[in-house]
VOPAGU-2260 file (C-alpha; in pm, 1 decimal, decimal comma):
REM VOPAGU-2260
SITE   aa  ch    i         X         Y         Z
SITE  UNK   A    0   -1916,4   13296,4   35567,1
SITE  UNK   A    1   -1582,4   13389,5   35719,5
SITE  UNK   A    2   -1351,2   13615,5   35523,5
SITE  UNK   A    3    -990,1   13534,0   35466,3
SITE  UNK   A    4    -769,3   13718,9   35708,2
SITE  UNK   A    5    -422,5   13585,9   35618,6
SITE  UNK   A    6    -213,4   13562,5   35303,6
SITE  UNK   A    7      98,5   13367,0   35210,9
SITE  UNK   A    8     305,4   13473,0   34913,2
SITE  UNK   A    9     582,1   13260,3   34764,2
SITE  UNK   A   10     821,7   13293,5   34474,9
SITE  UNK   A   11     735,0   13062,4   34186,2
SITE  UNK   A   12    1046,5   12887,4   34057,5
SITE  UNK   A   13    1149,3   12994,5   33707,4
SITE  UNK   A   14    1120,9   12726,4   33445,2
SITE  UNK   A   15    1267,5   12705,3   33096,4
SITE  UNK   A   16    1544,9   12918,1   32950,8
SITE  UNK   A   17    1359,2   13247,3   32940,3
SITE  UNK   A   18    1531,8   13492,2   33177,0
SITE  UNK   A   19    1281,1   13727,0   33346,9
SITE  UNK   A   20    1351,0   14060,1   33503,3
SITE  UNK   A   21    1110,8   13997,1   33794,1
SITE  UNK   A   22    1043,7   13702,1   34014,4
SITE  UNK   A   23     705,1   13549,3   33972,2
SITE  UNK   A   24     498,6   13535,8   34287,1
SITE  UNK   A   25     186,6   13349,0   34381,3
SITE  UNK   A   26     -42,7   13434,9   34670,9
SITE  UNK   A   27    -300,5   13224,1   34856,0
SITE  UNK   A   28    -540,8   13347,5   35128,5
SITE  UNK   A   29    -656,9   13169,2   35441,2
SITE  UNK   A   30    -922,2   13218,5   35705,0
SITE  UNK   A   31    -688,8   13149,9   36000,1
SITE  UNK   A   32    -327,4   13194,0   36093,7
SITE  UNK   A   33    -295,9   12819,9   36150,1
SITE  UNK   A   34    -402,1   12743,2   35796,7
SITE  UNK   A   35    -160,6   13007,3   35665,6
SITE  UNK   A   36     125,7   12860,4   35868,3
SITE  UNK   A   37      55,2   12510,2   35746,4
SITE  UNK   A   38      68,2   12621,9   35381,1
SITE  UNK   A   39     373,8   12845,9   35445,2
SITE  UNK   A   40     554,0   12557,2   35621,4
SITE  UNK   A   41     496,9   12339,9   35313,4
SITE  UNK   A   42     624,6   12602,0   35069,7
SITE  UNK   A   43     920,2   12697,2   35295,7
SITE  UNK   A   44    1006,3   12325,9   35320,6
SITE  UNK   A   45    1024,2   12314,2   34940,0
SITE  UNK   A   46    1296,3   12581,5   34960,5
SITE  UNK   A   47    1081,0   12865,0   34832,2
SITE  UNK   A   48    1103,3   13228,2   34949,9
SITE  UNK   A   49     788,5   13286,1   35155,1
SITE  UNK   A   50     624,5   13595,9   35308,0
SITE  UNK   A   51     294,9   13623,7   35497,3
SITE  UNK   A   52      65,9   13862,6   35677,0
SITE  UNK   A   53    -279,9   13976,5   35753,7
SITE  UNK   A   54    -517,7   14117,1   35495,8
SITE  UNK   A   55    -650,7   14468,3   35553,3
SITE  UNK   A   56    -881,1   14543,1   35740,4
SITE  UNK   A   57    -785,0   14252,0   35975,3
SITE  UNK   A   58    -638,5   14380,9   36299,5
SITE  UNK   A   59    -383,9   14363,0   36439,5
SITE  UNK   A   60    -202,2   14403,2   36109,6
SITE  UNK   A   61      92,9   14175,4   36070,1
SITE  UNK   A   62     356,6   14146,4   35798,8
SITE  UNK   A   63     598,5   13860,5   35815,7
SITE  UNK   A   64     901,0   13916,0   35587,3
SITE  UNK   A   65    1087,8   13620,1   35440,4
SITE  UNK   A   66    1365,4   13665,5   35697,7
SITE  UNK   A   67    1117,2   13614,7   35985,1
SITE  UNK   A   68     927,2   13316,9   35841,6
SITE  UNK   A   69    1137,7   13054,0   36030,0
SITE  UNK   A   70    1059,6   13220,2   36361,4
SITE  UNK   A   71     691,2   13257,0   36274,7
SITE  UNK   A   72     665,2   12894,7   36173,5
SITE  UNK   A   73     859,8   12788,0   36485,9
SITE  UNK   A   74     606,0   12933,4   36725,6
SITE  UNK   A   75     352,4   12650,8   36659,7
SITE  UNK   A   76     628,8   12389,6   36700,0
SITE  UNK   A   77     738,8   12547,1   37028,4
SITE  UNK   A   78     378,9   12520,7   37158,9
SITE  UNK   A   79     368,6   12146,3   37070,5
SITE  UNK   A   80     699,8   12098,4   37243,9
SITE  UNK   A   81     544,5   12242,3   37561,5
SITE  UNK   A   82     247,6   12010,6   37533,6
SITE  UNK   A   83     278,4   11763,8   37821,2
SITE  UNK   A   84     176,0   11471,9   37596,4
SITE  UNK   A   85     489,4   11525,4   37389,7
SITE  UNK   A   86     721,4   11499,2   37689,2
SITE  UNK   A   87     901,7   11170,3   37742,9
């Protein structure tokens, strides 16, 4: 059984009138980077703050801060743009 190697963390939107001192976060784990990107793309598309990375002891270690998520998600789209089938 493969172990999860990637995680995606996102800020859970606050609901109700209770003001909290900390942002609530939720994390999901994934076996592959592609699965993590798919989930991160969905949460990022909802306007949530997303971070991602590899789970220790997975190597090479990667940590993708929220500011780098658009570039990380864009790498899969760039590949599909280079796919000859997508050219007109």
